[in-house]
C-alpha positions in Angstrom: -29.4 -46.3 8.4 -29.1 -43.0 10.1 -27.9 -39.9 8.2 -27.6 -36.3 9.1 -26.7 -33.3 6.9 -25.8 -30.0 8.6 -25.0 -26.7 7.0 -23.4 -24.1 9.2 -22.0 -20.6 8.9 -18.7 -19.6 10.5 -18.3 -15.9 11.5 -15.1 -13.9 12.1 -14.7 -10.8 14.2 -13.7 -7.8 12.1 -14.2 -4.9 14.5 -10.5 -4.7 15.3 -9.6 -4.6 11.6 -12.1 -1.8 11.0 -10.6 0.2 13.9 -7.1 -0.4 12.6 -8.2 1.1 9.3 -9.6 4.1 11.0 -13.3 3.4 10.4 -15.6 5.8 12.2 -19.1 4.4 12.6 -20.5 7.8 13.6 -19.8 9.3 10.1 -22.1 6.8 8.3 -19.3 6.2 5.7 -19.4 2.9 3.8 -17.0 0.3 5.1 -13.5 0.4 3.7 -13.5 -3.4 3.4 -16.4 -5.7 2.3 -15.9 -8.9 4.2 -17.8 -12.2 3.9 -17.3 -15.8 5.1 -19.1 -19.0 4.1 -19.0 -22.5 5.4 -20.7 -25.8 5.0 -20.6 -29.1 6.8 -22.0 -32.5 5.7 -22.0 -35.5 8.0 -23.4 -39.0 7.6 -23.3 -42.0 9.8 -24.7 -45.6 9.6 -23.8 -47.9 6.7 -21.4 -45.1 5.6 -19.5 -42.6 7.6 -18.5 -39.4 5.8 -17.6 -35.9 6.8 -16.9 -32.9 4.5 -16.3 -29.4 5.8 -15.8 -26.4 3.5 -15.1 -22.8 4.2 -14.2 -19.7 2.3 -13.7 -16.0 2.9 -13.4 -12.9 0.8 -12.3 -9.3 1.6 -12.6 -6.6 -1.0 -11.5 -3.0 -0.8 -11.9 -0.1 -3.3 -10.5 3.3 -2.8 -9.5 6.5 -4.5 -12.8 6.7 -6.3 -12.6 3.0 -7.1 -9.4 3.4 -9.1 -7.7 0.9 -6.8 -9.1 -2.5 -6.0 -7.8 -5.3 -3.8 -9.2 -8.8 -3.3 -8.1 -11.2 -0.6 -9.6 -14.7 -0.7 -9.1 -18.0 1.0 -10.9 -21.3 0.9 -10.4 -24.8 2.1 -12.0 -28.3 2.4 -11.4 -31.2 4.8 -13.2 -34.6 4.5 -13.1 -38.2 5.6 -14.7 -41.3 4.1 -14.9 -44.2 6.5 -12.1 -42.7 8.6 -9.8 -42.2 5.6 -9.0 -38.6 4.7 -10.5 -37.8 1.3 -10.1 -34.1 1.2 -7.4 -31.8 2.7 -7.1 -28.6 0.7 -6.3 -24.9 1.4 -6.1 -22.1 -1.1 -5.5 -18.4 -0.9 -5.0 -15.5 -3.3 -4.4 -11.7 -3.3 -5.0 -9.6 -6.4 -4.5 -5.8 -6.8 -6.1 -3.9 -9.6 -5.2 -0.4 -10.8 -7.8 1.1 -13.1 -6.4 3.2 -16.0 -9.9 4.0 -17.3 -13.4 3.1 -16.1 -12.9 -0.4 -17.7 -9.2 -1.0 -18.4 -6.9 -2.0 -15.5 -3.6 -3.6 -14.7 -3.3 -6.3 -12.0 -0.8 -8.2 -9.9 -1.9 -11.6 -8.5 -0.4 -14.2 -6.2 -2.0 -17.7 -5.6 -1.1 -20.4 -3.2 -2.4 -24.0 -3.0 -1.9 -26.8 -0.5 -3.5 -30.1 -1.6 -1.6 -33.3 -0.6 -4.6 -35.5 -1.7 -3.8 -34.3 -5.3 -0.1 -34.7 -4.7 0.7 -31.0 -4.2 2.7 -30.0 -1.1 2.4 -26.4 -2.3 1.9 -24.5 -5.5 2.6 -20.8 -5.9 1.7 -18.8 -8.9 2.7 -15.1 -9.4 2.0 -12.8 -12.3 1.0 -9.4 -13.5 -1.4 -8.7 -16.3 -4.1 -6.5 -17.8 -7.9 -6.8 -17.5 -11.0 -5.2 -19.0 -14.6 -4.9 -17.8 -16.6 -5.7 -20.9 -19.8 -5.1 -18.9 -19.8 -3.1 -15.7 -23.3 -2.5 -14.5 -25.4 -2.7 -11.4 -26.9 -6.1 -12.3 -24.3 -7.5 -14.7 -20.5 -7.7 -14.7 -18.2 -9.4 -17.2 -14.4 -9.0 -17.2 -11.5 -10.7 -18.8 -7.8 -10.9 -17.8 -4.6 -11.9 -19.5 -1.0 -11.9 -18.4 2.3 -13.8 -17.9 3.2 -15.6 -14.8 5.5 -18.1 -13.1 4.6 -21.3 -11.2 6.5 -23.2 -8.5 5.2 -26.6 -7.3 6.5 -29.1 -4.8 4.9 -32.5 -5.1 4.3 -35.3 -2.5 6.4 -37.7 -4.6 9.4 -35.4 -4.0 9.4 -34.0 -7.5 9.7 -30.3 -8.2 8.2 -28.2 -11.0 8.7 -24.6 -12.0 8.0 -22.9 -15.3 6.6 -19.8 -17.0 2.9 -19.7 -17.6 0.3 -17.5 -19.3 -3.0 -16.7 -17.5 -6.3 -16.3 -19.3 -9.3 -15.6 -17.0 -12.9 -14.4 -17.1 -15.5 -13.6 -14.5 -19.3 -13.1 -15.0 -21.9 -12.1 -12.5 -25.7 -11.7 -13.2 -28.3 -10.6 -10.7 -31.3 -12.7 -11.6 -33.7 -11.2 -9.0 -33.7 -8.8 -6.1 -32.3 -11.6 -3.8 -30.5 -14.0 -6.2 -27.3 -13.9 -8.1 -25.6 -16.2 -10.6 -21.8 -16.2 -11.1 -19.1 -18.1 -12.9 -15.4 -17.9 -13.6 -12.7 -19.8 -15.5 -8.9 -19.6 -15.3 -6.6 -21.2 -17.9 -2.9 -21.6 -17.1 -0.8 -23.2 -19.8 3.0 -23.7 -19.6 4.6 -21.3 -22.0 7.0 -23.8 -23.7 4.6 -26.8 -23.5 1.0 -26.1 -24.0 0.1 -29.8 -23.4 0.7 -29.0 -19.7 -2.0 -26.8 -18.4 -4.3 -26.1 -15.5 -8.0 -25.1 -15.7 -9.8 -23.8 -12.6 -13.6 -23.2 -12.9 -16.4 -22.1 -10.6 -20.1 -21.8 -11.2 -22.7 -21.0 -8.5 -25.9 -19.3 -7.3 -26.2 -17.1 -4.2 -29.6 -16.4 -2.6 -30.1 -13.8 0.2 -32.0 -14.9 3.3 -31.5 -11.7 5.2 -29.4 -8.5 4.7 -26.4 -10.4 6.2 -26.9 -14.0 5.4 -27.2 -15.9 2.1 -27.4 -19.5 0.9 -24.7 -20.6 -1.6 -24.7 -23.6 -4.0 -21.6 -23.8 -6.2 -19.4 -26.2 -8.2 -15.6 -26.0 -8.2 -13.6 -27.9 -10.7 -9.8 -28.2 -11.2 -8.3 -30.0 -14.2 -4.5 -30.6 -14.5 -3.5 -32.2 -17.8 -0.3 -33.6 -16.3 -0.9 -34.5 -12.6 1.4 -36.2 -10.2 2.0 -39.8 -11.4 -0.8 -42.2 -10.3 -3.4 -39.4 -9.6 -6.4 -38.3 -11.6 -6.5 -35.2 -13.8 -9.8 -33.8 -12.5 -11.0 -32.8 -9.1 -14.6 -31.7 -8.6 -16.4 -30.2 -5.6 -20.1 -29.5 -5.2 -20.8 -27.3 -2.2 -23.8 -26.0 -0.3 -23.0 -23.4 2.4 -24.3 -20.5 4.4 -22.6 -17.1 3.8 -22.4 -14.2 6.3 -21.5 -10.6 5.1 -20.1 -8.2 7.6 
């Protein structure tokens, strides 16, 4: 049997965006946006034929002495197993934070998900909330968030769901050496009037720098929906190895 595993990085051109934001390279000012992309590709052939491609991107901006923060993120996966599509997912979010103190902030967040393999034509979640940085240091960060929200979901079986939710979330990052970082995050979204219906999104991973611009990523993403579309499993798990490039 012949098998090959490839891990690749996908890069995007951000010069036009920097120019549009008025960035002047001659002033040696820090970039207004911190942008990174990561991608991985696994392919096997022989007795089994599989393909799994993953990609994600993140853009972060802080301004007004870091009193305003905005995060833009997107990720996706596409896979085949013996010519049958086994993964076909796209997700994106935008979150704006306004700091009231050095640690306390309010936020507004919008999430979108496309995942027909899990029975979801689209899911949109919108909600405000408050957050607090319990730890906000150079090497360690821990924050928690809580707020109300509303969820709309169109399913592949032609059913439609919409309901009020609550959002509980936390994010932890720890630099474990000069070139390595550990991170994890969990988000819990229960239906307000039926707590037996809930969604849990979790991520845990390690990032190791290879150069000033490139890093290796190894992370696990897990989504659990207590009441999935009929006939589908409650849990979806991805284990990913990828290369990250920071602009």
